[in-house]
PDB file as gemmi writes it, atoms N, CA and C in Angstrom:
CRYST1    1.000    1.000    1.000  90.00  90.00  90.00 P 1                      
ATOM      1  N   MET A   1     200.923   5.478 -14.882  1.00  0.00           N  
ATOM      2  CA  MET A   1     200.668   6.889 -14.656  1.00  0.00           C  
ATOM      3  C   MET A   1     201.944   7.521 -14.109  1.00  0.00           C  
ATOM      4  N   SER A   2     202.206   8.747 -14.516  1.00  0.00           N  
ATOM      5  CA  SER A   2     203.398   9.416 -14.018  1.00  0.00           C  
ATOM      6  C   SER A   2     203.218   9.789 -12.551  1.00  0.00           C  
ATOM      7  N   LYS A   3     204.322   9.829 -11.835  1.00  0.00           N  
ATOM      8  CA  LYS A   3     204.271  10.213 -10.429  1.00  0.00           C  
ATOM      9  C   LYS A   3     203.792  11.653 -10.287  1.00  0.00           C  
ATOM     10  N   LEU A   4     204.158  12.498 -11.237  1.00  0.00           N  
ATOM     11  CA  LEU A   4     203.728  13.897 -11.200  1.00  0.00           C  
ATOM     12  C   LEU A   4     202.210  13.986 -11.329  1.00  0.00           C  
ATOM     13  N   LEU A   5     201.655  13.303 -12.291  1.00  0.00           N  
ATOM     14  CA  LEU A   5     200.210  13.336 -12.488  1.00  0.00           C  
ATOM     15  C   LEU A   5     199.482  12.747 -11.280  1.00  0.00           C  
ATOM     16  N   ASP A   6     200.017  11.682 -10.737  1.00  0.00           N  
ATOM     17  CA  ASP A   6     199.423  11.078  -9.550  1.00  0.00           C  
ATOM     18  C   ASP A   6     199.415  12.083  -8.385  1.00  0.00           C  
ATOM     19  N   LEU A   7     200.516  12.773  -8.166  1.00  0.00           N  
ATOM     20  CA  LEU A   7     200.579  13.769  -7.100  1.00  0.00           C  
ATOM     21  C   LEU A   7     199.599  14.903  -7.357  1.00  0.00           C  
ATOM     22  N   MET A   8     199.511  15.376  -8.576  1.00  0.00           N  
ATOM     23  CA  MET A   8     198.591  16.473  -8.896  1.00  0.00           C  
ATOM     24  C   MET A   8     197.153  16.067  -8.597  1.00  0.00           C  
ATOM     25  N   ARG A   9     196.796  14.855  -8.940  1.00  0.00           N  
ATOM     26  CA  ARG A   9     195.436  14.385  -8.670  1.00  0.00           C  
ATOM     27  C   ARG A   9     195.190  14.264  -7.165  1.00  0.00           C  
ATOM     28  N   LYS A  10     196.179  13.770  -6.435  1.00  0.00           N  
ATOM     29  CA  LYS A  10     196.031  13.656  -4.981  1.00  0.00           C  
ATOM     30  C   LYS A  10     195.910  15.026  -4.334  1.00  0.00           C  
ATOM     31  N   LEU A  11     196.656  16.000  -4.828  1.00  0.00           N  
ATOM     32  CA  LEU A  11     196.576  17.348  -4.275  1.00  0.00           C  
ATOM     33  C   LEU A  11     195.185  17.939  -4.454  1.00  0.00           C  
ATOM     34  N   GLY A  12     194.501  17.533  -5.493  1.00  0.00           N  
ATOM     35  CA  GLY A  12     193.152  18.025  -5.749  1.00  0.00           C  
ATOM     36  C   GLY A  12     192.077  17.316  -4.959  1.00  0.00           C  
ATOM     37  N   SER A  13     192.411  16.174  -4.365  1.00  0.00           N  
ATOM     38  CA  SER A  13     191.377  15.408  -3.674  1.00  0.00           C  
ATOM     39  C   SER A  13     191.667  15.142  -2.197  1.00  0.00           C  
ATOM     40  N   ASP A  14     192.846  15.469  -1.738  1.00  0.00           N  
ATOM     41  CA  ASP A  14     193.237  15.180  -0.353  1.00  0.00           C  
ATOM     42  C   ASP A  14     193.584  16.499   0.348  1.00  0.00           C  
ATOM     43  N   ALA A  15     192.669  16.986   1.178  1.00  0.00           N  
ATOM     44  CA  ALA A  15     192.838  18.281   1.840  1.00  0.00           C  
ATOM     45  C   ALA A  15     194.074  18.314   2.725  1.00  0.00           C  
ATOM     46  N   ALA A  16     194.345  17.228   3.442  1.00  0.00           N  
ATOM     47  CA  ALA A  16     195.507  17.196   4.336  1.00  0.00           C  
ATOM     48  C   ALA A  16     196.805  17.277   3.535  1.00  0.00           C  
ATOM     49  N   LEU A  17     196.863  16.555   2.434  1.00  0.00           N  
ATOM     50  CA  LEU A  17     198.054  16.594   1.589  1.00  0.00           C  
ATOM     51  C   LEU A  17     198.221  17.980   0.978  1.00  0.00           C  
ATOM     52  N   ALA A  18     197.136  18.579   0.526  1.00  0.00           N  
ATOM     53  CA  ALA A  18     197.212  19.926  -0.052  1.00  0.00           C  
ATOM     54  C   ALA A  18     197.701  20.940   0.977  1.00  0.00           C  
ATOM     55  N   ALA A  19     197.234  20.824   2.214  1.00  0.00           N  
ATOM     56  CA  ALA A  19     197.679  21.734   3.275  1.00  0.00           C  
ATOM     57  C   ALA A  19     199.167  21.540   3.549  1.00  0.00           C  
ATOM     58  N   GLU A  20     199.602  20.284   3.561  1.00  0.00           N  
ATOM     59  CA  GLU A  20     201.021  20.006   3.760  1.00  0.00           C  
ATOM     60  C   GLU A  20     201.841  20.567   2.605  1.00  0.00           C  
ATOM     61  N   TYR A  21     201.330  20.419   1.379  1.00  0.00           N  
ATOM     62  CA  TYR A  21     202.020  20.944   0.195  1.00  0.00           C  
ATOM     63  C   TYR A  21     202.144  22.465   0.274  1.00  0.00           C  
ATOM     64  N   ASP A  22     201.093  23.123   0.752  1.00  0.00           N  
ATOM     65  CA  ASP A  22     201.136  24.582   0.892  1.00  0.00           C  
ATOM     66  C   ASP A  22     202.246  25.003   1.851  1.00  0.00           C  
ATOM     67  N   LYS A  23     202.488  24.211   2.877  1.00  0.00           N  
ATOM     68  CA  LYS A  23     203.508  24.538   3.881  1.00  0.00           C  
ATOM     69  C   LYS A  23     204.915  24.149   3.431  1.00  0.00           C  
ATOM     70  N   ASP A  24     205.041  23.002   2.776  1.00  0.00           N  
ATOM     71  CA  ASP A  24     206.359  22.498   2.390  1.00  0.00           C  
ATOM     72  C   ASP A  24     206.266  21.684   1.103  1.00  0.00           C  
ATOM     73  N   PRO A  25     206.112  22.367  -0.025  1.00  0.00           N  
ATOM     74  CA  PRO A  25     205.941  21.635  -1.289  1.00  0.00           C  
ATOM     75  C   PRO A  25     207.112  20.721  -1.625  1.00  0.00           C  
ATOM     76  N   GLU A  26     208.322  21.143  -1.322  1.00  0.00           N  
ATOM     77  CA  GLU A  26     209.493  20.324  -1.659  1.00  0.00           C  
ATOM     78  C   GLU A  26     209.452  18.982  -0.944  1.00  0.00           C  
ATOM     79  N   ALA A  27     209.078  18.980   0.330  1.00  0.00           N  
ATOM     80  CA  ALA A  27     209.011  17.722   1.087  1.00  0.00           C  
ATOM     81  C   ALA A  27     207.960  16.790   0.501  1.00  0.00           C  
ATOM     82  N   VAL A  28     206.819  17.339   0.118  1.00  0.00           N  
ATOM     83  CA  VAL A  28     205.750  16.513  -0.458  1.00  0.00           C  
ATOM     84  C   VAL A  28     206.200  15.945  -1.804  1.00  0.00           C  
ATOM     85  N   MET A  29     206.839  16.771  -2.617  1.00  0.00           N  
ATOM     86  CA  MET A  29     207.296  16.301  -3.929  1.00  0.00           C  
ATOM     87  C   MET A  29     208.394  15.251  -3.784  1.00  0.00           C  
ATOM     88  N   GLN A  30     209.300  15.439  -2.822  1.00  0.00           N  
ATOM     89  CA  GLN A  30     210.354  14.443  -2.576  1.00  0.00           C  
ATOM     90  C   GLN A  30     209.735  13.108  -2.168  1.00  0.00           C  
ATOM     91  N   ARG A  31     208.787  13.170  -1.233  1.00  0.00           N  
ATOM     92  CA  ARG A  31     208.146  11.951  -0.742  1.00  0.00           C  
ATOM     93  C   ARG A  31     207.379  11.228  -1.854  1.00  0.00           C  
ATOM     94  N   ALA A  32     206.832  12.002  -2.794  1.00  0.00           N  
ATOM     95  CA  ALA A  32     206.096  11.411  -3.915  1.00  0.00           C  
ATOM     96  C   ALA A  32     207.033  10.795  -4.949  1.00  0.00           C  
ATOM     97  N   GLY A  33     208.331  11.046  -4.802  1.00  0.00           N  
ATOM     98  CA  GLY A  33     209.300  10.444  -5.705  1.00  0.00           C  
ATOM     99  C   GLY A  33     209.451  11.160  -7.028  1.00  0.00           C  
ATOM    100  N   LEU A  34     209.108  12.456  -7.055  1.00  0.00           N  
ATOM    101  CA  LEU A  34     209.229  13.216  -8.297  1.00  0.00           C  
ATOM    102  C   LEU A  34     210.694  13.429  -8.666  1.00  0.00           C  
ATOM    103  N   ALA A  35     210.954  13.386  -9.949  1.00  0.00           N  
ATOM    104  CA  ALA A  35     212.291  13.657 -10.474  1.00  0.00           C  
ATOM    105  C   ALA A  35     212.563  15.160 -10.393  1.00  0.00           C  
ATOM    106  N   ASP A  36     213.820  15.528 -10.536  1.00  0.00           N  
ATOM    107  CA  ASP A  36     214.201  16.948 -10.465  1.00  0.00           C  
ATOM    108  C   ASP A  36     213.394  17.805 -11.429  1.00  0.00           C  
ATOM    109  N   ALA A  37     213.243  17.348 -12.667  1.00  0.00           N  
ATOM    110  CA  ALA A  37     212.516  18.133 -13.672  1.00  0.00           C  
ATOM    111  C   ALA A  37     211.048  18.301 -13.287  1.00  0.00           C  
ATOM    112  N   GLU A  38     210.470  17.273 -12.695  1.00  0.00           N  
ATOM    113  CA  GLU A  38     209.071  17.349 -12.265  1.00  0.00           C  
ATOM    114  C   GLU A  38     208.910  18.329 -11.102  1.00  0.00           C  
ATOM    115  N   ARG A  39     209.832  18.261 -10.142  1.00  0.00           N  
ATOM    116  CA  ARG A  39     209.767  19.189  -9.006  1.00  0.00           C  
ATOM    117  C   ARG A  39     209.960  20.621  -9.474  1.00  0.00           C  
ATOM    118  N   ARG A  40     210.880  20.835 -10.387  1.00  0.00           N  
ATOM    119  CA  ARG A  40     211.146  22.170 -10.914  1.00  0.00           C  
ATOM    120  C   ARG A  40     209.916  22.712 -11.646  1.00  0.00           C  
ATOM    121  N   ALA A  41     209.272  21.880 -12.447  1.00  0.00           N  
ATOM    122  CA  ALA A  41     208.080  22.312 -13.191  1.00  0.00           C  
ATOM    123  C   ALA A  41     206.961  22.720 -12.238  1.00  0.00           C  
ATOM    124  N   MET A  42     206.775  21.943 -11.182  1.00  0.00           N  
ATOM    125  CA  MET A  42     205.737  22.283 -10.202  1.00  0.00           C  
ATOM    126  C   MET A  42     206.096  23.561  -9.460  1.00  0.00           C  
ATOM    127  N   ALA A  43     207.334  23.679  -9.010  1.00  0.00           N  
ATOM    128  CA  ALA A  43     207.757  24.846  -8.244  1.00  0.00           C  
ATOM    129  C   ALA A  43     207.631  26.127  -9.066  1.00  0.00           C  
ATOM    130  N   GLU A  44     207.935  26.028 -10.358  1.00  0.00           N  
ATOM    131  CA  GLU A  44     207.884  27.194 -11.240  1.00  0.00           C  
ATOM    132  C   GLU A  44     206.523  27.372 -11.897  1.00  0.00           C  
ATOM    133  N   LYS A  45     205.590  26.443 -11.602  1.00  0.00           N  
ATOM    134  CA  LYS A  45     204.260  26.467 -12.228  1.00  0.00           C  
ATOM    135  C   LYS A  45     204.381  26.584 -13.748  1.00  0.00           C  
ATOM    136  N   ASP A  46     205.260  25.744 -14.284  1.00  0.00           N  
ATOM    137  CA  ASP A  46     205.566  25.737 -15.713  1.00  0.00           C  
ATOM    138  C   ASP A  46     204.600  24.794 -16.435  1.00  0.00           C  
ATOM    139  N   TYR A  47     203.494  25.365 -16.919  1.00  0.00           N  
ATOM    140  CA  TYR A  47     202.424  24.590 -17.547  1.00  0.00           C  
ATOM    141  C   TYR A  47     202.930  23.762 -18.732  1.00  0.00           C  
ATOM    142  N   ALA A  48     203.763  24.351 -19.567  1.00  0.00           N  
ATOM    143  CA  ALA A  48     204.276  23.622 -20.739  1.00  0.00           C  
ATOM    144  C   ALA A  48     205.104  22.410 -20.306  1.00  0.00           C  
ATOM    145  N   ALA A  49     205.950  22.592 -19.309  1.00  0.00           N  
ATOM    146  CA  ALA A  49     206.776  21.483 -18.835  1.00  0.00           C  
ATOM    147  C   ALA A  49     205.914  20.411 -18.168  1.00  0.00           C  
ATOM    148  N   ILE A  50     204.917  20.830 -17.397  1.00  0.00           N  
ATOM    149  CA  ILE A  50     204.027  19.867 -16.743  1.00  0.00           C  
ATOM    150  C   ILE A  50     203.298  19.031 -17.798  1.00  0.00           C  
ATOM    151  N   LYS A  51     202.798  19.675 -18.841  1.00  0.00           N  
ATOM    152  CA  LYS A  51     202.133  18.930 -19.923  1.00  0.00           C  
ATOM    153  C   LYS A  51     203.082  17.928 -20.548  1.00  0.00           C  
ATOM    154  N   LYS A  52     204.295  18.362 -20.829  1.00  0.00           N  
ATOM    155  CA  LYS A  52     205.272  17.468 -21.461  1.00  0.00           C  
ATOM    156  C   LYS A  52     205.612  16.293 -20.546  1.00  0.00           C  
ATOM    157  N   LEU A  53     205.815  16.570 -19.268  1.00  0.00           N  
ATOM    158  CA  LEU A  53     206.213  15.530 -18.317  1.00  0.00           C  
ATOM    159  C   LEU A  53     205.097  14.534 -18.012  1.00  0.00           C  
ATOM    160  N   THR A  54     203.847  14.984 -18.091  1.00  0.00           N  
ATOM    161  CA  THR A  54     202.724  14.095 -17.804  1.00  0.00           C  
ATOM    162  C   THR A  54     202.154  13.453 -19.060  1.00  0.00           C  
ATOM    163  N   GLY A  55     202.478  14.003 -20.226  1.00  0.00           N  
ATOM    164  CA  GLY A  55     201.933  13.485 -21.475  1.00  0.00           C  
ATOM    165  C   GLY A  55     200.533  13.981 -21.773  1.00  0.00           C  
ATOM    166  N   LEU A  56     200.063  14.938 -20.984  1.00  0.00           N  
ATOM    167  CA  LEU A  56     198.715  15.468 -21.195  1.00  0.00           C  
ATOM    168  C   LEU A  56     198.715  16.547 -22.265  1.00  0.00           C  
ATOM    169  N   THR A  57     197.556  16.738 -22.856  1.00  0.00           N  
ATOM    170  CA  THR A  57     197.385  17.809 -23.823  1.00  0.00           C  
ATOM    171  C   THR A  57     196.355  18.785 -23.277  1.00  0.00           C  
ATOM    172  N   ASP A  58     196.285  19.965 -23.862  1.00  0.00           N  
ATOM    173  CA  ASP A  58     195.297  20.950 -23.431  1.00  0.00           C  
ATOM    174  C   ASP A  58     193.907  20.323 -23.433  1.00  0.00           C  
ATOM    175  N   GLY A  59     193.157  20.632 -22.405  1.00  0.00           N  
ATOM    176  CA  GLY A  59     191.795  20.135 -22.302  1.00  0.00           C  
ATOM    177  C   GLY A  59     191.658  18.818 -21.563  1.00  0.00           C  
ATOM    178  N   GLN A  60     192.771  18.095 -21.371  1.00  0.00           N  
ATOM    179  CA  GLN A  60     192.704  16.818 -20.651  1.00  0.00           C  
ATOM    180  C   GLN A  60     192.714  17.017 -19.150  1.00  0.00           C  
ATOM    181  N   PHE A  61     193.437  18.011 -18.683  1.00  0.00           N  
ATOM    182  CA  PHE A  61     193.608  18.203 -17.248  1.00  0.00           C  
ATOM    183  C   PHE A  61     193.999  19.627 -16.998  1.00  0.00           C  
ATOM    184  N   ALA A  62     193.323  20.281 -16.092  1.00  0.00           N  
ATOM    185  CA  ALA A  62     193.640  21.674 -15.771  1.00  0.00           C  
ATOM    186  C   ALA A  62     194.814  21.702 -14.803  1.00  0.00           C  
ATOM    187  N   THR A  63     195.957  22.177 -15.262  1.00  0.00           N  
ATOM    188  CA  THR A  63     197.134  22.217 -14.401  1.00  0.00           C  
ATOM    189  C   THR A  63     197.590  23.629 -14.116  1.00  0.00           C  
ATOM    190  N   ASN A  64     196.964  24.618 -14.729  1.00  0.00           N  
ATOM    191  CA  ASN A  64     197.412  25.981 -14.503  1.00  0.00           C  
ATOM    192  C   ASN A  64     196.642  26.664 -13.385  1.00  0.00           C  
ATOM    193  N   HIS A  65     195.765  25.946 -12.729  1.00  0.00           N  
ATOM    194  CA  HIS A  65     195.057  26.460 -11.568  1.00  0.00           C  
ATOM    195  C   HIS A  65     194.598  25.283 -10.720  1.00  0.00           C  
ATOM    196  N   SER A  66     194.237  25.549  -9.518  1.00  0.00           N  
ATOM    197  CA  SER A  66     193.845  24.477  -8.600  1.00  0.00           C  
ATOM    198  C   SER A  66     192.353  24.233  -8.631  1.00  0.00           C  
ATOM    199  N   ILE A  67     191.983  22.995  -8.734  1.00  0.00           N  
ATOM    200  CA  ILE A  67     190.597  22.583  -8.589  1.00  0.00           C  
ATOM    201  C   ILE A  67     190.586  21.588  -7.434  1.00  0.00           C  
ATOM    202  N   LYS A  68     189.928  21.941  -6.356  1.00  0.00           N  
ATOM    203  CA  LYS A  68     189.935  21.102  -5.177  1.00  0.00           C  
ATOM    204  C   LYS A  68     188.540  20.530  -4.948  1.00  0.00           C  
ATOM    205  N   CYS A  69     188.500  19.262  -4.624  1.00  0.00           N  
ATOM    206  CA  CYS A  69     187.212  18.591  -4.431  1.00  0.00           C  
ATOM    207  C   CYS A  69     187.193  17.858  -3.104  1.00  0.00           C  
ATOM    208  N   TYR A  70     187.414  18.593  -2.046  1.00  0.00           N  
ATOM    209  CA  TYR A  70     187.439  17.994  -0.716  1.00  0.00           C  
ATOM    210  C   TYR A  70     186.018  17.774  -0.220  1.00  0.00           C  
ATOM    211  N   GLU A  71     185.878  16.806   0.656  1.00  0.00           N  
ATOM    212  CA  GLU A  71     184.588  16.542   1.283  1.00  0.00           C  
ATOM    213  C   GLU A  71     184.376  17.501   2.435  1.00  0.00           C  
TER     214      GLU A  71                                                      
END                                                                             
């Protein structure tokens, strides 16, 4: 699994991580080990680049908006 996809899934399921990302997204992305292109795609909310970098296609994963499933 790509590190980007793994981080995106964690952001949707871990409230503490999502809160940290809201405050300092660059630090969270660095710690997750994302490459420059992955960090840039997330920072710019570039849906096309995120799809390309994760290998996902439309309908597989919603990346253009946040879906959070915290307890």
